[in-house]
Every structure is written in structure tokens, then in C-alpha cells.
N, C-alpha and C positions, 0 to 999 in steps of 0.2 A: 504494500500500500504506500502510495506517495502521500506524505503529510502536507496538505495544502495550507495556505494562510487561513482560509475559512475554518478548517478543522482546528488549527492551532488557536484561533480566536475563540472557538467554542470551548476548548479546554480552559482557556483563560477565564471566560465568564463563568464556567462551572466552578472553578476554584477560587476566583477572586471577585466575582461580580463585576460591577461597573467601575471599580476603583482604577485610577490611571496608573498608579505605582504599586508594586508588590515586591516582596523579597522571596528569593528561592530558598531551598533547604540549607544553603550555606550562608545565607544573608546577603547574597548578591542582589542588587537593586535591578528591577525590571520595569520598563515603561511600556504600557499596553500597546501603544502605536508603533513601537520600535521592533516588532517581530522581524527576525531575520537580518536586522541591521547591526552588524558588528561594530561600526564606528559611531553609533549614536551615544551621546554623553550629555550629562548636565554638570554644572559647577555647583558644588555644595561646600560651604566653608573654605573656599579657595582650592578645593580638590576636584579634579576631573574624575567623574564617576561614569563608567560605561554602563548603559542600561539596556542594550540590545538583548533580546532573548530568543530562544528557540525551544524545540521540544527535545527532551532527553528521555532515552529508554532506561528505565530503572535497571532492569536486567538487559544488558546489551544484546542486540541481535546476534552478535558473534558468539555469545554464551548461551544461546537458546531462547532469548527473549523474543517477544512478538510485538506487533503494532497494536495489540489490544489496549483499549483505553486505560485499563488498570495498570498498565506497564509504562505509561507516559506521564511526564510531568513537565511543567514549564520551568526553565532554568535560564539564568543569565548565560550568555554565550561563553563568557570566560569560565564560568563554573562547568559548563558542558564540556568545553575543551579540556579542562583539568581532569575531569572524570574519565573522559575518553570511553574506551570500550572495556574498561577494567571493572572488577567487582570489589576491589579493595584499592583505595587511593587516598592520597593526601591532597588537601586544598589548604594552602597556607599552613596553619598550625593544627588543622583538624584532620583526623583520620576517619574515613567513612568506609562502610562495607555494606554490600547488598545482602540482605537476609530474607529468607523465605518466611512468609506469614503462614503459620500453621493453621490448618483447617480450611483456608479459602484458596490456597494455591497461588496466591499473588506474591509480590516481592515489595520490600521497602528499603529505603536507605537509612542506615543507622549510624549515628556518630559514635565512634569508639573512644576517641580521645579529643 
């Protein structure tokens, strides 16, 4: 399945409603209208903050994940790049791992450190 802008925006509205800004699981800022825009940023307290976002596969496709809605989340593009297609990864000072959710067969991202 090709993830279209329309599909991505539907996921945004399901998770964040009509809010213009939201944070991903690592605290990366996302701006609703900056889907797919790697270079979109705002200035906050003199700091340049990139707010472009895209869709991240919780369990990567290369690890058996699917395009099912329960395996997709909105993430800042920088967060998505840092996670890559790994199931255990560092982003800045935080260690994350993809864990299976018992009973429902889905996956979630858990912060270990």
C-alpha cells in the first residue's frame, strides 16, 4: 500500500484532532500542514525546530510489519530517520524498543532508558 497524504492526514486527525502542532513519541514537534516536508521549521526561543512529519511503521516492514493502521504512527521526520528500520534504537539520550502487545497482536514503542 502506498501511504498517501490523505491517508496520513486521516491518521493525524484520528490521533491529534484539529490541533496544528503535536509531539511524536520522542517529543519531536510536528506541524499538521508540514506532512512530508523535511525542511519545514519554526523558530522557538531562538532555536530552529524542524516540524516536518511522516508516517512511521512501528514494526518495520523489513521485520515483518505491515501497513495496517495499528502499525502506523505519525512521527517527526528526524525521529523517523533515527529509528530507521530497527526494532531497538537510540534517539538522543533515549533508548527505544518495539515490543509486542500481548493479547491483541499489535506492537508498541517502549522507552527503555
